[in-house]
C-alpha positions as CSV (number, residue, x, y, z in Angstrom):
1,M,70.3,85.1,197.4
2,L,74.1,84.6,197.3
3,S,76.0,86.1,200.1
4,R,78.3,89.0,199.3
5,V,81.4,86.9,200.1
6,S,80.4,84.0,197.7
7,L,79.3,86.5,195.0
8,R,82.6,88.3,195.3
9,A,84.5,85.0,194.9
10,V,82.5,84.2,191.7
11,L,83.1,87.6,190.2
12,V,86.7,87.9,191.0
13,A,87.4,84.5,189.5
14,A,85.5,85.6,186.4
15,V,87.5,88.8,186.0
16,V,90.8,87.0,186.6
17,S,90.0,84.5,183.9
18,V,89.2,87.4,181.4
19,I,92.5,89.2,182.2
20,A,94.3,85.9,181.6
21,G,92.8,86.0,178.1
22,G,89.7,83.8,178.2
23,L,86.0,84.4,178.3
24,T,84.3,82.3,181.0
25,M,80.6,83.1,180.2
26,R,78.3,80.3,181.0
27,S,77.1,78.4,178.0
28,A,74.1,76.8,179.7
29,M,72.0,77.4,182.8
30,A,70.9,74.9,185.4
31,D,67.6,73.3,184.8
32,N,66.0,75.4,187.6
33,P,68.1,78.5,188.1
34,T,67.3,80.7,191.1
35,A,66.9,84.4,190.8
36,A,70.4,84.9,192.4
37,D,71.9,82.5,189.8
38,L,70.4,84.5,187.0
39,Q,71.4,87.9,188.4
40,T,74.9,86.6,189.1
41,Q,75.2,85.6,185.4
42,I,74.2,89.1,184.3
43,I,76.7,90.7,186.7
44,E,79.4,88.2,185.7
45,Q,78.9,89.0,182.0
46,R,78.9,92.7,182.5
47,Q,82.0,92.4,184.7
48,Q,83.8,90.5,182.0
49,I,82.9,93.1,179.4
50,N,84.1,95.9,181.7
51,A,87.3,94.1,182.4
52,L,88.0,93.8,178.7
53,Y,87.3,97.5,178.1
54,M,89.6,98.3,181.0
55,Q,92.3,96.1,179.4
56,A,91.8,98.3,176.3
57,S,92.0,101.5,178.4
58,A,95.2,100.3,179.9
59,A,96.6,99.5,176.5
60,N,95.5,103.0,175.4
61,E,97.7,104.5,178.1
62,R,100.6,102.5,176.8
63,V,99.9,104.0,173.4
64,N,100.0,107.4,175.0
65,G,103.3,106.5,176.6
66,A,104.7,105.3,173.3
67,N,103.5,108.5,171.5
68,L,105.3,110.6,174.2
69,A,108.5,108.5,173.8
70,L,108.3,108.9,170.1
71,E,107.9,112.7,170.3
72,E,110.9,112.8,172.6
73,A,112.9,110.5,170.3
74,E,112.1,112.7,167.3
75,A,113.2,115.9,169.1
76,A,116.4,114.2,170.3
77,L,117.1,112.8,166.9
78,K,116.8,116.3,165.4
79,K,119.1,117.7,168.0
80,H,121.7,114.9,167.6
81,K,121.6,115.0,163.9
82,A,122.5,118.7,164.0
83,V,125.4,117.9,166.3
84,L,126.5,115.1,164.0
85,K,126.3,117.3,161.0
86,K,128.4,120.0,162.7
87,A,130.9,117.5,163.9
88,T,131.3,115.9,160.5
89,Q,131.8,119.3,158.9
90,E,134.4,120.4,161.5
91,Y,136.2,117.1,161.2
92,G,136.3,117.5,157.4
93,E,137.8,121.0,157.7
94,Q,140.3,119.8,160.3
95,S,141.3,116.9,158.1
96,K,141.9,119.3,155.2
97,V,144.2,121.5,157.4
98,V,146.2,118.5,158.5
99,A,146.6,117.3,154.9
100,E,147.8,120.8,153.8
101,M,150.3,120.9,156.6
102,T,151.6,117.4,155.8
103,V,152.3,118.6,152.2
104,E,154.1,121.7,153.6
105,Q,156.2,119.5,155.9
106,Q,157.2,117.3,153.0
107,L,158.2,120.4,151.0
108,Y,160.4,122.0,153.7
109,G,161.7,118.8,155.2
110,S,162.3,118.0,158.8
111,T,164.4,119.6,161.6
112,D,166.8,116.6,161.4
113,Q,167.4,117.2,157.7
114,A,168.2,120.9,158.5
115,K,170.7,119.9,161.1
116,M,172.4,117.6,158.7
117,S,173.1,120.5,156.4
118,L,175.7,121.7,158.9
119,L,177.9,118.9,157.7
120,D,177.6,120.4,154.2
121,G,179.3,123.6,155.4
122,R,176.3,125.8,155.7
123,E,176.4,128.7,158.1
124,A,175.2,127.8,161.6
125,S,173.0,130.9,161.9
126,E,171.3,130.0,158.6
127,V,170.7,126.4,159.7
128,L,169.4,127.6,163.1
129,E,166.8,129.9,161.5
130,E,165.7,127.0,159.3
131,V,165.4,124.6,162.2
132,T,163.4,127.1,164.2
133,G,160.9,127.5,161.4
134,L,160.6,123.8,160.9
135,Q,160.0,123.3,164.7
136,A,157.2,125.8,164.5
137,I,155.7,123.8,161.7
138,D,156.1,120.6,163.6
139,E,154.4,122.0,166.7
140,A,151.6,123.4,164.7
141,M,151.2,120.1,163.0
142,T,151.0,118.3,166.4
143,A,148.4,120.8,167.6
144,E,146.3,120.3,164.5
145,L,146.6,116.5,164.9
146,D,145.3,116.8,168.5
147,R,142.3,118.8,167.2
148,L,141.7,116.2,164.6
149,D,141.7,113.4,167.3
150,A,139.3,115.5,169.4
151,G,137.1,116.0,166.4
152,Q,137.1,112.3,165.8
153,T,136.0,111.6,169.4
154,I,133.1,114.2,169.0
155,L,132.1,112.7,165.7
156,D,132.0,109.2,167.1
157,S,130.0,110.3,170.1
158,A,127.5,112.2,167.9
159,S,127.2,109.2,165.6
160,A,126.5,106.9,168.6
161,S,123.9,109.3,170.0
162,V,122.0,109.3,166.7
163,E,122.1,105.5,166.6
164,N,120.8,105.2,170.2
165,V,117.9,107.7,169.5
166,V,117.0,105.8,166.3
167,A,116.8,102.7,168.4
168,D,114.6,104.5,170.9
169,R,112.3,105.7,168.1
170,K,112.1,102.2,166.7
171,K,111.2,100.8,170.1
172,A,108.5,103.4,170.6
173,V,106.9,102.6,167.2
174,A,107.0,98.9,168.1
175,D,105.5,99.5,171.5
176,R,102.7,101.6,170.0
177,K,101.9,99.0,167.4
178,A,101.7,96.3,170.1
179,A,99.5,98.4,172.4
180,R,97.1,99.2,169.5
181,A,96.9,95.5,168.7
182,Q,96.0,94.8,172.3
183,I,93.2,97.5,172.2
184,T,91.8,95.9,169.0
185,T,91.8,92.4,170.5
186,A,90.2,93.5,173.8
187,I,87.5,95.5,172.1
188,K,86.7,92.6,169.7
189,Q,86.4,90.2,172.6
190,A,84.2,92.7,174.5
191,E,81.9,93.2,171.5
192,A,81.6,89.5,170.9
193,L,80.6,89.0,174.5
194,E,78.1,91.9,174.3
195,A,76.6,90.3,171.2
196,Q,76.3,87.0,172.9
197,M,74.8,88.6,176.0
198,A,72.2,90.5,173.9
199,A,71.2,87.2,172.2
200,D,70.8,85.5,175.7
201,R,69.1,88.5,177.3
202,D,65.4,87.9,176.5
203,G,65.7,84.3,177.7
204,I,67.5,85.2,180.9
205,I,65.0,88.0,181.7
206,A,62.1,85.6,181.1
207,Q,63.6,83.1,183.5
208,L,64.3,85.8,186.0
209,A,60.7,87.1,185.8
210,K,59.4,83.6,186.4
211,A,61.8,82.9,189.3
212,Q,60.9,86.2,191.0
213,N,57.2,86.1,190.1
214,K,57.5,89.5,188.5
215,S,56.5,91.0,185.1
216,V,59.1,91.0,182.3
217,A,58.9,94.8,182.1
218,Q,59.7,95.2,185.8
219,V,62.6,92.7,185.6
220,E,63.9,94.7,182.5
221,R,64.1,97.8,184.6
222,E,65.8,96.1,187.4
223,V,68.3,94.4,185.1
224,E,69.1,97.8,183.5
225,Q,69.7,99.3,187.0
226,I,72.1,96.4,187.8
227,E,73.9,96.8,184.6
228,E,74.2,100.5,185.1
229,Q,75.7,100.0,188.5
230,V,78.2,97.4,187.2
231,D,79.1,99.7,184.3
232,Q,79.9,102.5,186.7
233,S,82.2,100.1,188.6
234,G,85.8,99.2,187.9
235,P,86.6,95.6,186.9
236,G,86.4,93.2,189.8
237,V,84.0,95.2,192.0
238,P,81.0,92.9,192.8
239,V,77.5,94.3,192.9
240,E,75.0,92.6,195.2
241,P,72.0,91.3,193.1
242,N,68.5,92.2,194.1
243,P,67.3,89.7,196.7
244,Q,64.3,87.4,196.0
245,P,61.1,88.5,197.7
246,T,60.9,87.1,201.2
247,T,58.3,87.1,203.8
248,P,58.6,90.5,205.6
249,K,59.9,90.4,209.1
250,P,57.4,91.6,211.7
251,T,58.0,95.2,212.6
252,T,58.3,96.5,216.1
253,P,55.5,99.0,216.9
254,K,56.6,102.5,217.6
255,P,56.5,103.4,221.2
256,T,53.8,105.7,222.3
257,T,56.1,107.5,224.6
258,P,58.8,109.4,222.8
259,A,62.4,108.4,223.7
260,P,64.3,110.9,225.8
261,T,66.6,113.2,223.8
262,T,70.0,114.4,224.8
263,P,70.2,118.2,224.9
264,A,72.7,119.7,222.6
265,P,75.8,121.2,224.3
266,T,75.6,124.9,224.8
267,N,79.2,125.4,223.7
268,P,80.0,122.8,221.0
269,P,83.7,122.1,220.4
270,P,85.2,124.2,217.6
271,T,85.9,122.4,214.3
272,T,88.7,123.2,211.9
273,P,87.4,123.5,208.3
274,D,89.3,122.0,205.4
275,P,91.6,124.4,203.7
276,K,89.9,126.1,200.7
277,P,91.0,124.6,197.4
278,S,93.3,126.8,195.3
279,S,91.8,128.7,192.3
280,K,93.9,126.5,190.0
281,V,92.3,123.4,191.4
282,E,88.8,124.9,190.9
283,T,89.7,126.0,187.4
284,A,90.8,122.5,186.5
285,I,87.7,120.9,188.0
286,A,85.4,123.4,186.3
287,Y,87.0,122.6,182.9
288,A,86.5,118.8,183.5
289,Q,82.9,119.3,184.6
290,A,82.2,121.2,181.5
291,Q,83.0,118.0,179.5
292,L,80.4,115.9,181.4
293,G,78.5,113.6,179.0
294,E,81.1,113.8,176.2
295,P,82.2,110.4,174.9
296,Y,85.4,108.4,175.6
297,K,87.8,108.0,172.7
298,W,91.1,106.2,172.5
299,G,93.8,108.9,172.6
300,G,91.1,111.6,173.0
301,A,92.2,115.0,174.3
302,G,89.3,117.2,173.2
303,P,87.6,119.2,172.2
304,S,84.6,116.9,172.4
305,S,86.0,113.4,173.2
306,W,88.4,112.2,175.8
307,D,90.5,109.4,177.3
308,C,91.3,109.5,181.0
309,S,94.7,111.2,180.8
310,G,93.6,113.5,177.9
311,L,90.9,114.9,180.1
312,V,93.2,115.5,183.0
313,M,95.9,117.1,180.8
314,K,93.5,119.6,179.3
315,A,91.7,120.3,182.6
316,Y,95.0,121.1,184.4
317,G,96.3,122.9,181.3
318,A,93.4,125.3,181.6
319,A,94.7,126.1,185.1
320,G,98.2,126.8,183.8
321,I,99.6,123.4,184.9
322,K,101.3,121.7,182.0
323,L,101.0,117.9,182.0
324,S,101.8,115.3,179.3
325,H,99.1,113.0,177.8
326,Y,100.3,110.0,179.8
327,A,99.0,109.0,183.3
328,P,102.4,107.8,184.7
329,T,104.1,111.1,183.9
330,Q,101.1,113.0,185.3
331,F,101.7,111.2,188.6
332,T,105.4,112.0,188.7
333,A,104.7,115.7,187.8
334,G,102.8,116.1,191.1
335,T,103.6,115.6,194.8
336,K,102.8,112.1,195.9
337,V,100.1,112.0,198.7
338,S,98.5,109.1,200.6
339,V,95.3,107.8,199.1
340,N,93.9,108.0,202.6
341,S,94.5,111.8,202.8
342,I,93.2,112.9,199.4
343,K,91.7,116.4,199.0
344,R,89.6,118.1,196.3
345,G,91.6,118.5,193.1
346,D,94.0,115.6,193.8
347,L,94.6,113.1,191.0
348,L,93.7,109.5,191.7
349,F,95.6,106.7,189.9
350,W,95.1,103.0,189.4
351,S,98.1,100.7,188.7
352,N,99.4,97.2,188.8
353,G,101.8,98.1,191.6
354,S,104.3,100.5,189.9
355,V,104.3,103.9,188.4
356,S,105.0,102.6,184.9
357,S,102.0,100.3,185.1
358,I,99.4,103.1,185.9
359,Y,96.5,102.5,183.6
360,H,93.8,105.0,184.8
361,V,93.6,108.5,186.3
362,A,90.7,110.6,187.7
363,I,90.2,113.9,189.4
364,Y,89.0,113.8,193.0
365,L,86.1,116.2,193.7
366,G,85.8,115.6,197.5
367,N,83.0,113.9,199.4
368,G,83.9,110.6,197.9
369,K,83.2,111.7,194.3
370,M,85.5,111.8,191.3
371,I,85.2,112.8,187.7
372,H,86.9,110.8,184.9
373,A,86.7,109.5,181.3
374,P,86.2,105.8,182.1
375,R,86.2,103.7,179.0
376,T,84.7,103.2,175.6
377,G,80.9,103.2,175.8
378,R,80.9,105.4,178.8
379,N,80.9,109.2,178.7
380,V,82.8,111.6,181.0
381,E,81.0,111.2,184.3
382,I,81.0,111.9,188.1
383,V,80.8,108.7,190.2
384,S,81.6,107.6,193.7
385,V,85.2,106.5,194.3
386,S,83.7,103.6,196.2
387,Y,82.2,102.2,193.0
388,W,85.6,101.5,191.7
389,I,88.5,99.4,193.0
390,K,90.4,101.6,195.4
391,P,93.0,103.8,193.7
392,D,96.5,102.9,194.9
393,M,98.3,106.2,194.1
394,A,97.5,109.9,194.4
395,A,99.2,113.2,193.5
396,R,98.6,116.8,194.3
397,F,99.5,120.0,192.5
């Protein structure tokens, strides 16, 4: 049997190679493989498949993020287009006013022209009245020109805003397309590896039965248990293969005289119970548990299929807490808490080191259990948090 340390090294190396884009499945076995070799091959292949499906799940969250960005861009574009339309209309109306006043100014002349008429012998009072009227026209013209300049500034700003939002929308569409392509690629690789694994399965099980001196049926059951445990695990979490039969160690006979017992204290120290979860937390958990057994689906948000953030969104929505269909924004919507101090109802997150790279979310149930929609091929389930790589972020509502 391989030690846990050496097995971990084998599996981590296998998963890293998958994430880098290659499949490292063994093409040939040694002439005389041991049971541990065969079991390690089974685990390694399942881990590679799971890693690919988790790649697809991470890409699915990027699709959800792109969809959210696209929705926001569409809403912003509608708003800014309305502002641009209004600014264009107002600028047009102001331009018309300035044009009309320019004609009026040309018809009536300028104040300098009116003053020159004094040299022609016109009465000073008459010239003064004319100059005063023309000054009023000039001042009104200046005010209208200022409004026209302000309108131009608003129009330019509105036009730039529309251009920026159009660029945001274009980027969101491109990001979504790229993420969908990543999903397709990862799933194709996983399915190809599953097909190859199925083709090799009977031969590996026959070799394993021979190496362990067991029946094929018994080994089939044991392999299924190993695969189920691996499938419940996150990528990179090694599972110890079943050891080969060994000579049992001699057991120490039980003593005939019972060991002395320590009497229980008459006044045990008081304990402080954990605070009772809020009704909203229990409502969210009850909603999620009602979906147990329903399948995973890319972008799924009910009513009968789910992805990880879709399940969380609807569960907490049932409790009156509005969340978006995107794991990173679900984290930022809550209050950050330490993973070492999580409580029932907290959200657990897995990332590559930053909020924007969060690729999975689950609801913590307490007692080391969580409920989540894991990946394609796995239904909504309750599993031990210890089965997965440890979450690196948590949030509380």
